[in-house]
N, C-alpha and C positions, 0 to 999 in steps of 0.2 A: 308502611312503616317502616323510616330509616332506620340503619343501624347506626351505632355511634361512631364517629372515624376511630381506625386503627390507630393504636399508640404509633410515636416515630421511634424510629431505632436508635436514637440516642438515649431518649427514655429507657430503653428495654436494655441496654448496653451498659455493663458497669464492670469494675473491678473485680476478677474473679480470684478466690483464696487462694488457688493455686499459681496465678499469674500475677503481677503487680502491673499498673496503670503505667501506659506507655509514659515515658518521659513527654513526649509532645504534647500531653493532655494533663500534665502537671502544673496547677496554676502559679505555681511558686517559681518555674524556671522562666516565666514571661510575663508581660501584662499585657493581656488583651481581651477585647471586649466579650461581651457573654454570648453575641451572635457568633463570633467567628469560632470561639470554642465549642458552641452546638454544634458548627457546619462540621468542626475537626470532628468531634465524636459521631456524628452522624455518617460521615465518610468511612471511618474506622470501624462502624459496626457494619456495614455494610461490606466492607473488605473482609470483616472478620467471619461475616456470614457466606460469602461465594467461597474464602479458603474453605471453610468449614467442609460447606457442599461438595469442594474438589476433593478433600480429604477423604469425603465419605465414599464418594463414587471411586478414587483411587483404591482404598483399601476393604473395597465390598469383596465378601467371598465368591460371590457370581457376578464378576463383573461382565459390564458390556463388552463387545467386540471392541468399540471405540470410544474412549472419553474425549467428549468435546469441552474443550475449554472453550468460554462465550467472548474471551479477548481476545482470543487466537484465530477465531470465527471471523470477528469485526474486523481484525487485522487482515486476514487473507483477501477478505471481500473487499475492502478499502484499497488495498494495492492491485486487485486483478479484476475485479468488475467494475469498479466505481472508478475508471479511468475520464471519462470526457466530464463531467460535472466541474474538475478543475482544469479545463483545457478551454481559453479562449483564444478564439481566433483572432488573429492581429494582422497588419500587412508582412511583419517580418516574417510570421508562420507560413502565412500562404506564398510569400515568393521561396522560402526553403523548400515548402512541398514541391511548387513549380520545378525548382532546382534539382531536387533529388528525384523527382518524378519523371520529368524529360531531360535533365541534365544528359545522363549516359545512353540514350536514345540519340541525342542530338551529336553527343561526341561520337558515337560509333558511325552513324549515317556521314559526318565529316570525313573520319578517318577511311572509312571504305572506298567513299568518292574518291578522295583524295589519292587514294592509292589505285583505284581503277583510271583516273584521269591523267597518272604518270606512268602509269603501263601502256595507256593508250598512244600520248607525247611519245614514248621511245620506241613503239610499234613503228608509227609513222616516220621517225628519223630513220628507222631500219637499224637501231642499236639493240632491240630487245626482239628474239628468234622464241617464236611461243613452240614450248615443246610438245610434241603429241600425246594426250592423255586419254583415254576412254572414259575415265572419272572425271 
């Protein structure tokens, strides 16, 4: 036996006697379709429920060690763990990767080889005296 579908948040959300209805939901301030108004009411209801849940956790007399904010957890996950789904390998990124990986190695090989060749040429010409060094 299937139970009746749960009422939408928009139907459960209404103006409070202590708090007036937000200006965004006042139909006199704008002329929008009922679907858009219903969607806004639903979003506001969800936001109010999340806000209430967070306030209950925050003001709990026996609070847990860490109060987790789901939005902050999603943001941290997207920032740190979810890097590669947004990366697209292109010829430009491939070339840049090769330059950053091989560039410094090739530079130092060239620099040390040039220095060694320069010293060797000066030694053969007799212009460079190699100092005696144990190390």
